N, C-alpha and C positions, 0 to 999 in steps of 0.2 A: 178432285184434286187437280191441281194445276201442274204444269210441266215444272221441272226442278231437276237439279244437279243431284246425281247420286253415286256416293262412293262405294266401292267394292270392300266388303268386309272379308278379308281373305281367310280370317280364323272360320267361317262358316262358309267358305265358298271352295269349289272344285272344278277343275278341268281334266277331263281324263280321256282315254281312247283304248280301243281294243282292234285286234287284227288276228285274224286267222295264223296259228303256228303249227307248221308240218302238216297241215289238213286235216288236223284231229283235234285242235283244242283251240283257245284263244288267248294270246298273250295280250295282259292289260298293263296299263300305265298311267301317270299322269303328269301334269307340270305343276311344280310346287311355286313358282314364281309368274305372277301375270297380273294385268292391271287392265282397267276398261274407264273409258270417258261414256258415261251416260247421262243424257239430257233427255227426261221421259216424263209422261204422265203415264204411271202404271195401270191407270183404267184405261188407257187407250194409247197403245204405243205408236199408231199410224204415222205418226210426225216426230217420232223419237230421232235423236243423235244418238248413234251407237259405234264406238270406236273399240276394239279389244286388242292387246298386245300380249303375248307370251313369250317368255325368255325360255329359249329351246334348252340352253344349258341345265335348266332346273329338271329335265325330265328324270323320271324316277319310276322303274318298273321292279324295283325290289331285287335288280340282280346288277352289280356295278359293271361286270363286264360287259353285259347286253347294252347297259346305259352308255359306255365309253364307246361302244361300236355305233350305237345310234347317233351320237354326238359327232362322229368322224365323217369324213368325205363320201363315204359309202352310202350314209343317209343323211341326216340333216346339215352336215358341214357346218357346225356351230362358228367355226373361226371365222367364215365369211358370211354366213346367214344366222346371226344370233338371234333375230327374233321372227315370230310368225305373227301376221297382222290380220284382222278383219276390221272392215269398212262397212258399215249397212248403207245400201243404197235404195232400198225400197222395201215396207213393211206393209204387209197385207192382212187384215184381220180374218181370221177363219171362223171362230166362235168367241165368246164372251171374254174367254181369256186365252185363246190360242191364236198365233200369229205365225205367218211365213216370213222370216227376216231375212232378205236376200243380200248379198253383199260381195265384195272383193276379198278374196282369201289370198294373202302372199305367202309363200311357204318356199323356202329355198331359192328366191328370186323370181319364182314363177306366181302370175296374179290370174286368178280363175273366179269366176262368179260360183257362189253356192249358196243354198237356202237351208237356213236352220230352222226347224220347226221348235218353236219358243213358246213356251206355257209360264203366264205371270200367276205365280203362286199366290199372289195378292198381298196387299199393304198389310202393315200391322204396326204396332208401337213397340218397341223394345222396352220392357219392362225394368232392365237394370239401369239404362241412359235415358229413357225417355223419348228418345230418337225415333221418328218415323223411319220404318224399314220396309223394304219389298224383296220378295224373292223371284228368281227367274229361272227357269230350266229348261234344257233343250238338248238337241242332238242333230247331226247331219251326219251324212256318209259320203266319203270322197275316195277316188282311185289315187292312191299313192304316187302312182306312175306318171300321172298327169302333173305332178309337182316334181318331178326330176328324183323321185326316191325309187330308184329301181333295181337296187342290189338284190340279189338272191342267190339259191343255191338249189338244186335239185335234191330230192329226198329219195333215198333207195327204195320205198314202197311206191313211188310214183308222186307227181305233184312237186310241190315247192316248200321251201322252209317258212317263207312269209307271204301270207296273203296280199292281194291287191287293194282290196276293200277295207278301209279303215272307218270306223264309227268314233267319231268325237262326241263327247257328250259334257255337260256342264250343269252345275248347280250353284248359282250366284244369290248371295244376299248381299243386298246393298243399302246403303243408309242415306237419308236425305241429308244434303249438305245445309249446315246453317246458313 
């Protein structure tokens, strides 16, 4: 396969996150609006161009009050910082289909390097459209305070309401541009 442009199939893709809640469980959510620019050969990502954008206003934790609070200046401040962006700067192959994709993550006006653990789930052919497709999955962990997401409250039993470490995960299905 050769390097090509791939378009995200949003109906078969997901960007999610989880964070410790009250020190006893995890709150989970997703972003419903996102897009990517992917120029890659799925059989060798080492020279790929990957840029990813998330519309923060599309946050969905299945609880409207929490979503509204996350959109506020206490957290994401979507009025001033409506997007999260990731631009890959270095890609290293770890095994046949596993890569470390390092890049600049910009969240709430702060840019820091992060490394995503990415698995190429393999190329395939969509039986409905006949288009070439490829799957990518992965995750990373960030400290939310590194990006200015510092709001918190103490809980009565000790600890805090919201953990510092956030796990970000994604499942992307992309189709080769004609």
